[in-house]
N, CA, C and O atoms as a printed pandas DataFrame, in Angstrom:
     atom_number atom_name residue_name chain_id  residue_number  x_coord  y_coord  z_coord
0              1         N          UNK        A               1   17.748  -20.594   13.382
1              2        CA          UNK        A               1   17.004  -21.915   13.567
2              3         C          UNK        A               1   15.921  -21.642   14.555
3              4         O          UNK        A               1   16.071  -20.818   15.457
4              5         N          UNK        A               2   14.847  -22.323   14.386
5              6        CA          UNK        A               2   13.667  -22.281   15.300
6              7         C          UNK        A               2   14.046  -23.025   16.604
7              8         O          UNK        A               2   14.940  -23.867   16.682
8              9         N          UNK        A               3   13.263  -22.614   17.602
9             10        CA          UNK        A               3   13.320  -23.261   18.874
10            11         C          UNK        A               3   12.718  -24.601   18.886
11            12         O          UNK        A               3   11.619  -24.767   18.357
12            13         N          UNK        A               4   13.395  -25.642   19.487
13            14        CA          UNK        A               4   12.711  -26.985   19.536
14            15         C          UNK        A               4   11.642  -27.006   20.528
15            16         O          UNK        A               4   11.809  -26.480   21.628
16            17         N          UNK        A               5   10.511  -27.606   20.191
17            18        CA          UNK        A               5    9.385  -27.637   21.249
18            19         C          UNK        A               5    9.794  -28.464   22.334
19            20         O          UNK        A               5   10.401  -29.519   22.148
20            21         N          UNK        A               6    9.463  -27.995   23.548
21            22        CA          UNK        A               6    9.721  -28.715   24.781
22            23         C          UNK        A               6    8.719  -29.770   25.068
23            24         O          UNK        A               6    7.517  -29.507   25.035
24            25         N          UNK        A               7    9.174  -30.979   25.354
25            26        CA          UNK        A               7    8.354  -32.058   25.729
26            27         C          UNK        A               7    7.802  -31.922   27.108
27            28         O          UNK        A               7    8.488  -31.369   27.968
28            29         N          UNK        A               8    6.647  -32.372   27.377
29            30        CA          UNK        A               8    6.051  -32.380   28.708
30            31         C          UNK        A               8    6.820  -33.455   29.524
31            32         O          UNK        A               8    7.124  -34.547   29.044
32            33         N          UNK        A               9    7.131  -33.046   30.867
33            34        CA          UNK        A               9    7.782  -33.999   31.634
34            35         C          UNK        A               9    7.221  -35.461   31.704
35            36         O          UNK        A               9    7.976  -36.426   31.817
36            37         N          UNK        A              10    5.858  -35.575   31.632
37            38        CA          UNK        A              10    5.218  -36.867   31.562
38            39         C          UNK        A              10    5.614  -37.587   30.315
39            40         O          UNK        A              10    5.927  -38.775   30.385
40            41         N          UNK        A              11    5.620  -36.939   29.164
41            42        CA          UNK        A              11    5.921  -37.489   27.928
42            43         C          UNK        A              11    7.390  -38.063   27.941
43            44         O          UNK        A              11    7.655  -39.162   27.453
44            45         N          UNK        A              12    8.347  -37.225   28.546
45            46        CA          UNK        A              12    9.692  -37.646   28.633
46            47         C          UNK        A              12    9.766  -38.926   29.489
47            48         O          UNK        A              12   10.437  -39.895   29.133
48            49         N          UNK        A              13    9.054  -38.897   30.626
49            50        CA          UNK        A              13    9.024  -40.144   31.559
50            51         C          UNK        A              13    8.455  -41.311   30.799
51            52         O          UNK        A              13    8.939  -42.432   30.956
52            53         N          UNK        A              14    7.466  -41.102   29.996
53            54        CA          UNK        A              14    6.829  -42.229   29.306
54            55         C          UNK        A              14    7.875  -42.808   28.212
55            56         O          UNK        A              14    8.045  -44.025   28.126
56            57         N          UNK        A              15    8.478  -42.021   27.492
57            58        CA          UNK        A              15    9.418  -42.410   26.514
58            59         C          UNK        A              15   10.527  -43.150   27.176
59            60         O          UNK        A              15   10.902  -44.209   26.672
60            61         N          UNK        A              16   11.120  -42.665   28.326
61            62        CA          UNK        A              16   12.191  -43.311   28.954
62            63         C          UNK        A              16   11.707  -44.602   29.480
63            64         O          UNK        A              16   12.466  -45.572   29.453
64            65         N          UNK        A              17   10.493  -44.704   29.963
65            66        CA          UNK        A              17    9.908  -45.982   30.570
66            67         C          UNK        A              17    9.822  -47.000   29.350
67            68         O          UNK        A              17   10.227  -48.155   29.479
68            69         N          UNK        A              18    9.290  -46.536   28.186
69            70        CA          UNK        A              18    9.144  -47.416   27.029
70            71         C          UNK        A              18   10.587  -47.930   26.575
71            72         O          UNK        A              18   10.732  -49.098   26.215
72            73         N          UNK        A              19   11.532  -47.126   26.599
73            74        CA          UNK        A              19   12.911  -47.564   26.329
74            75         C          UNK        A              19   13.263  -48.686   27.258
75            76         O          UNK        A              19   13.827  -49.678   26.796
76            77         N          UNK        A              20   12.981  -48.606   28.492
77            78        CA          UNK        A              20   13.352  -49.716   29.457
78            79         C          UNK        A              20   12.497  -50.919   29.126
79            80         O          UNK        A              20   12.987  -52.047   29.184
80            81         N          UNK        A              21   11.159  -50.708   28.761
81            82        CA          UNK        A              21   10.327  -51.916   28.465
82            83         C          UNK        A              21   10.992  -52.586   27.270
83            84         O          UNK        A              21   11.130  -53.809   27.253
84            85         N          UNK        A              22   11.410  -51.806   26.262
85            86        CA          UNK        A              22   12.094  -52.391   25.068
86            87         C          UNK        A              22   13.269  -53.265   25.559
87            88         O          UNK        A              22   13.442  -54.410   25.143
88            89         N          UNK        A              23   14.030  -52.689   26.428
89            90        CA          UNK        A              23   15.232  -53.536   26.817
90            91         C          UNK        A              23   14.832  -54.902   27.415
91            92         O          UNK        A              23   15.514  -55.905   27.205
92            93         N          UNK        A              24   13.765  -54.914   28.128
93            94        CA          UNK        A              24   13.282  -56.210   28.842
94            95         C          UNK        A              24   12.791  -57.150   27.646
95            96         O          UNK        A              24   13.103  -58.341   27.658
96            97         N          UNK        A              25   12.085  -56.654   26.701
97            98        CA          UNK        A              25   11.598  -57.398   25.563
98            99         C          UNK        A              25   12.774  -58.000   24.795
99           100         O          UNK        A              25   12.759  -59.162   24.390
100          101         N          UNK        A              26   13.761  -57.185   24.619
101          102        CA          UNK        A              26   14.940  -57.617   23.785
102          103         C          UNK        A              26   15.595  -58.712   24.657
103          104         O          UNK        A              26   15.934  -59.756   24.100
104          105         N          UNK        A              27   15.798  -58.553   25.976
105          106        CA          UNK        A              27   16.415  -59.505   26.799
106          107         C          UNK        A              27   15.634  -60.807   26.801
107          108         O          UNK        A              27   16.201  -61.875   27.034
108          109         N          UNK        A              28   14.358  -60.727   26.547
109          110        CA          UNK        A              28   13.521  -62.028   26.504
110          111         C          UNK        A              28   13.543  -62.644   25.241
111          112         O          UNK        A              28   12.850  -63.646   25.060
112          113         N          UNK        A              29   14.341  -62.121   24.217
113          114        CA          UNK        A              29   14.410  -62.694   22.892
114          115         C          UNK        A              29   13.932  -61.984   21.680
115          116         O          UNK        A              29   14.231  -62.392   20.557
116          117         N          UNK        A              30   13.181  -60.908   21.878
117          118        CA          UNK        A              30   12.755  -60.077   20.701
118          119         C          UNK        A              30   13.897  -59.290   20.115
119          120         O          UNK        A              30   14.806  -58.865   20.828
120          121         N          UNK        A              31   13.847  -59.098   18.818
121          122        CA          UNK        A              31   14.832  -58.141   18.200
122          123         C          UNK        A              31   14.450  -56.803   18.593
123          124         O          UNK        A              31   13.292  -56.597   18.956
124          125         N          UNK        A              32   15.382  -55.791   18.556
125          126        CA          UNK        A              32   15.116  -54.449   18.848
126          127         C          UNK        A              32   13.999  -53.889   17.966
127          128         O          UNK        A              32   13.192  -53.084   18.430
128          129         N          UNK        A              33   13.948  -54.279   16.790
129          130        CA          UNK        A              33   12.879  -53.878   15.852
130          131         C          UNK        A              33   11.474  -54.485   16.243
131          132         O          UNK        A              33   10.433  -53.829   16.197
132          133         N          UNK        A              34   11.546  -55.702   16.603
133          134        CA          UNK        A              34   10.278  -56.404   17.000
134          135         C          UNK        A              34    9.731  -55.735   18.283
135          136         O          UNK        A              34    8.534  -55.469   18.390
136          137         N          UNK        A              35   10.621  -55.473   19.240
137          138        CA          UNK        A              35   10.206  -54.839   20.396
138          139         C          UNK        A              35    9.603  -53.347   20.190
139          140         O          UNK        A              35    8.555  -52.986   20.726
140          141         N          UNK        A              36   10.319  -52.603   19.427
141          142        CA          UNK        A              36    9.838  -51.262   19.066
142          143         C          UNK        A              36    8.478  -51.316   18.433
143          144         O          UNK        A              36    7.544  -50.617   18.826
144          145         N          UNK        A              37    8.396  -52.193   17.413
145          146        CA          UNK        A              37    7.106  -52.378   16.656
146          147         C          UNK        A              37    5.976  -52.742   17.612
147          148         O          UNK        A              37    4.856  -52.242   17.510
148          149         N          UNK        A              38    6.302  -53.607   18.517
149          150        CA          UNK        A              38    5.157  -54.087   19.428
150          151         C          UNK        A              38    4.704  -52.914   20.377
151          152         O          UNK        A              38    3.517  -52.758   20.663
152          153         N          UNK        A              39    5.706  -52.096   20.853
153          154        CA          UNK        A              39    5.352  -51.003   21.599
154          155         C          UNK        A              39    4.557  -49.941   20.890
155          156         O          UNK        A              39    3.609  -49.349   21.407
156          157         N          UNK        A              40    5.041  -49.724   19.578
157          158        CA          UNK        A              40    4.272  -48.712   18.691
158          159         C          UNK        A              40    2.885  -49.149   18.416
159          160         O          UNK        A              40    1.968  -48.328   18.431
160          161         N          UNK        A              41    2.684  -50.424   18.161
161          162        CA          UNK        A              41    1.503  -50.997   17.777
162          163         C          UNK        A              41    0.428  -51.030   18.997
163          164         O          UNK        A              41   -0.786  -51.012   18.796
164          165         N          UNK        A              42    0.962  -51.076   20.156
165          166        CA          UNK        A              42    0.205  -51.107   21.386
166          167         C          UNK        A              42    0.441  -49.964   22.191
167          168         O          UNK        A              42    0.427  -50.117   23.412
168          169         N          UNK        A              43    0.669  -48.772   21.677
169          170        CA          UNK        A              43    1.013  -47.614   22.500
170          171         C          UNK        A              43    0.023  -47.301   23.560
171          172         O          UNK        A              43    0.433  -47.064   24.696
172          173         N          UNK        A              44   -1.297  -47.278   23.276
173          174        CA          UNK        A              44   -2.287  -47.005   24.287
174          175         C          UNK        A              44   -2.274  -47.911   25.522
175          176         O          UNK        A              44   -2.493  -47.519   26.668
176          177         N          UNK        A              45   -1.977  -49.231   25.139
177          178        CA          UNK        A              45   -1.995  -50.180   26.211
178          179         C          UNK        A              45   -0.680  -49.984   27.149
179          180         O          UNK        A              45   -0.704  -50.089   28.375
180          181         N          UNK        A              46    0.334  -49.718   26.465
181          182        CA          UNK        A              46    1.580  -49.413   27.225
182          183         C          UNK        A              46    1.461  -48.143   28.075
183          184         O          UNK        A              46    1.846  -48.075   29.242
184          185         N          UNK        A              47    0.908  -47.170   27.404
185          186        CA          UNK        A              47    0.630  -45.867   28.099
186          187         C          UNK        A              47   -0.229  -46.071   29.374
187          188         O          UNK        A              47    0.079  -45.554   30.448
188          189         N          UNK        A              48   -1.313  -46.845   29.200
189          190        CA          UNK        A              48   -2.108  -47.191   30.354
190          191         C          UNK        A              48   -1.323  -47.895   31.485
191          192         O          UNK        A              48   -1.473  -47.528   32.650
192          193         N          UNK        A              49   -0.471  -48.923   31.145
193          194        CA          UNK        A              49    0.331  -49.560   32.061
194          195         C          UNK        A              49    1.272  -48.593   32.803
195          196         O          UNK        A              49    1.460  -48.716   34.014
196          197         N          UNK        A              50    1.877  -47.608   32.051
197          198        CA          UNK        A              50    2.783  -46.571   32.637
198          199         C          UNK        A              50    2.002  -45.753   33.611
199          200         O          UNK        A              50    2.487  -45.533   34.720
200          201         N          UNK        A              51    0.834  -45.286   33.282
201          202        CA          UNK        A              51    0.097  -44.562   34.216
202          203         C          UNK        A              51   -0.575  -45.272   35.327
203          204         O          UNK        A              51   -1.019  -44.662   36.300
204          205         N          UNK        A              52   -0.656  -46.582   35.189
205          206        CA          UNK        A              52   -1.142  -47.469   36.333
206          207         C          UNK        A              52   -0.093  -47.870   37.203
207          208         O          UNK        A              52   -0.315  -48.621   38.152
208          209         N          UNK        A              53    1.221  -47.347   36.901
209          210        CA          UNK        A              53    2.292  -47.622   37.872
210          211         C          UNK        A              53    3.098  -48.931   37.764
211          212         O          UNK        A              53    3.827  -49.332   38.671
212          213         N          UNK        A              54    2.918  -49.570   36.591
213          214        CA          UNK        A              54    3.681  -50.817   36.372
214          215         C          UNK        A              54    5.092  -50.447   36.080
215          216         O          UNK        A              54    5.354  -49.446   35.413
216          217         N          UNK        A              55    6.012  -51.239   36.567
217          218        CA          UNK        A              55    7.401  -51.008   36.312
218          219         C          UNK        A              55    7.686  -51.481   34.830
219          220         O          UNK        A              55    6.888  -52.239   34.278
220          221         N          UNK        A              56    8.712  -51.078   34.252
221          222        CA          UNK        A              56    9.026  -51.576   32.821
222          223         C          UNK        A              56    9.177  -53.115   32.792
223          224         O          UNK        A              56    8.792  -53.760   31.817
224          225         N          UNK        A              57    9.696  -53.647   33.785
225          226        CA          UNK        A              57    9.786  -55.073   33.807
226          227         C          UNK        A              57    8.352  -55.779   33.933
227          228         O          UNK        A              57    8.081  -56.800   33.301
228          229         N          UNK        A              58    7.518  -55.189   34.748
229          230        CA          UNK        A              58    6.225  -55.721   34.891
230          231         C          UNK        A              58    5.470  -55.545   33.544
231          232         O          UNK        A              58    4.743  -56.456   33.149
232          233         N          UNK        A              59    5.622  -54.386   32.820
233          234        CA          UNK        A              59    4.973  -54.253   31.593
234          235         C          UNK        A              59    5.512  -55.265   30.507
235          236         O          UNK        A              59    4.742  -55.818   29.722
236          237         N          UNK        A              60    6.756  -55.460   30.504
237          238        CA          UNK        A              60    7.407  -56.302   29.522
238          239         C          UNK        A              60    6.775  -57.770   29.800
239          240         O          UNK        A              60    6.388  -58.440   28.843
240          241         N          UNK        A              61    6.683  -58.230   31.056
241          242        CA          UNK        A              61    6.146  -59.479   31.381
242          243         C          UNK        A              61    4.666  -59.553   30.925
243          244         O          UNK        A              61    4.291  -60.584   30.367
244          245         N          UNK        A              62    3.866  -58.611   31.108
245          246        CA          UNK        A              62    2.526  -58.489   30.640
246          247         C          UNK        A              62    2.527  -58.716   29.134
247          248         O          UNK        A              62    1.716  -59.515   28.665
248          249         N          UNK        A              63    3.378  -58.072   28.350
249          250        CA          UNK        A              63    3.535  -58.142   26.927
250          251         C          UNK        A              63    3.943  -59.479   26.484
251          252         O          UNK        A              63    3.578  -59.912   25.391
252          253         N          UNK        A              64    4.691  -60.156   27.294
253          254        CA          UNK        A              64    5.129  -61.481   26.942
254          255         C          UNK        A              64    4.147  -62.632   27.197
255          256         O          UNK        A              64    4.244  -63.736   26.661
256          257         N          UNK        A              65    3.221  -62.281   28.041
257          258        CA          UNK        A              65    2.093  -63.379   28.372
258          259         C          UNK        A              65    0.864  -63.323   27.474
259          260         O          UNK        A              65   -0.060  -64.120   27.641
């Protein structure tokens, strides 16, 4: 079997951050599928919020407004 490509630590942190954002979106009433779709469709915007230092809760609140 081939070696799995290693993810960049920033990519891992972004993925983990998005998972937390998803949790806040679901807690606010979105289905898991809706939350995932919203993050996927707005990936650049969420990535910008991640690199601008927003917490997952702050990003979810921005997405809900």
